[in-house]
N, C-alpha and C positions, 0 to 999 in steps of 0.2 A: 778965342775959340767960340764958335757959334753954338747956339743952344742945341741944334740938331747933332752936332759932333760930340757933345758931352756924353760920357758913359752913363748908362742907367744906374740909378741907385741900387746897391745890392739888396737883395731880398733879406728880410730878417731871418736869422738862423732858426728862431723859434717864434711863432706868432703869439699874439696876446691870448688867443684861445688855447694854444699849446701850453703856455704857462699856467693857465687856469686848469687844464687837464692834469698837469703835474701837481698843482696845489690840491686838487681833489684827491688824487692818488695818495698824497701824503696824509691828508685828513682821514681817509679810509683806513690807512695803515695804523695811524695813531689811535683812532676810535676802536678799531678791531683789537689791537693789542691791549689797550686799556680795559676793554670789557672782559677780555680773556683773563687778564691779571686779576680783575675784580672777582670773577667767578672762582678762580683757582686759589688766590691768596687772601682775599678779604672775606668773601662768603665761605670759602673752603667747602664748596658744594661737593659732596662725595659723588663718585661715579654712579650713574643711574639713579641718583636721588633727585627728587623733584621738589621745587619750591614754587608755591603758588604766587603769582604776581597779581593778575586780574584777568578775568575771563576775556579771551581764550588763551592768554599768555601765561606760560609757566616756564621756569628754567629747569632743564634736565641736562646735566653734564654728561657727555659721552666723549670718547676718544674715537675719532674718525680716521682710519688708516687708508680710506679710499679717496676719491676725488669729491667734488661738490655733492652735498646731500648724501654722502655715504656710498656713492656708486663705486663699483670696481674695488672692493675691499682687497687689500693685499697686506701681508705681514712681513714681507721680505725686505731686507736692507737695500737691496738693489732697486726695488720698486720705490722705496721711500726716497732715495737720493735721485732716482730717475724723475720722480714727480717734482722734487725741488728744482732740479735743472730745467725740466720742462716748463714749470711755472715761471721761473726767472727768465727763461728764454722768450716765452710769450710776452712777459712784461717788457722786455727790452725791445722786441719787435713792435709791440703796440706803442711804445714810447717814441720810436722813430716815426710812426704814423701820426701820433699826437702832436709832434712838433709843428706840423704844417696846417693844423686845423683852423678853419675859418667859420665853422658852424657850431652853434651852442650844443645841440644834441650829441653830435659826434664827440665833441670835447668832453662833455659830461660822461658819456658812455665809456670812452677810452680811459678817463681818469678812474672811474669806478672799477673797471675790469683790471687795470694795472694795480690799483691799490689792493683789490681782493686777492689777486694772484700772489702778490708779494706778502700780504698778511698771512695767507695760508702756508706759503713757503717757509716763512719764519717759524711757524709752529712745527712743521715737518722737520726742519733742521734742528730745532731745539728739543722737541719731545718725541719725534718719530711718528707723530700723528697730529691731527688737527683737533683743537678744542671746539666742540659744538655744544650749544646750550640753549638756543632759542627754540622753544617747543610750543607750537600752536596746533598740536594734534587734536585738541578738543573741537576744532572746527569740523572734523570728520572727513575732510577730503585732502588734507596735506599731512602725510605720515612722517615727514622728515624732520630731524632736529638739525639746526644750522647755526651759523654765526654771522657777524657783520660782513666778513670778507665774502662769504657765499652770497649774501644779499647784494653786495656791490657788484659781483660778477654777473649775477642774474639780471639785476636792474640795468647794468651797463650794456649787456648784450641786447636786451629789449630796446634800449634807447638807440643803439647802433642800427638795429634792424628797422626801427621806426624811421630813423634819419635816412636810411638807404631807400625807403619807399617815397620819401618826399622829393618833389622836383628840385633840381639844382637851379639856383639863381644865376643869371648872367653876371660875370665879374664887372 
């Protein structure tokens, strides 16, 4: 059989950057859940209580029934489970996108968003709300209390937007 007649090698099911995106997602989930465990079970920080860390950081534990940064608060079970399903659905769809990544920023961004979405979905399923505790309100311009998962989602979206504005390299 000549070289021209040989079939092309199959494309990998998941690229190296895809695996890295999944590893980042797992790291975000583990860090997010570990910090929430620490706030709830080790520090046992009461709701709305504040613990000083160092300027401008303080820990203030709240239960967030809305989406990222407390937006769209809702107290209904249908909304709770709807947000769990939505978050997991987004994570699965982004996972399919992540499989074929060949660029650093998109892989990082997708991994961060997937991990953040799953981290907050775990809280919603377990507690009915998300544990938020990172408080930098003393900066004067950022009024929200958030968590590691929220940070992953926000930074991930910024990286994806940044990557979308960069020119594509020729293969």
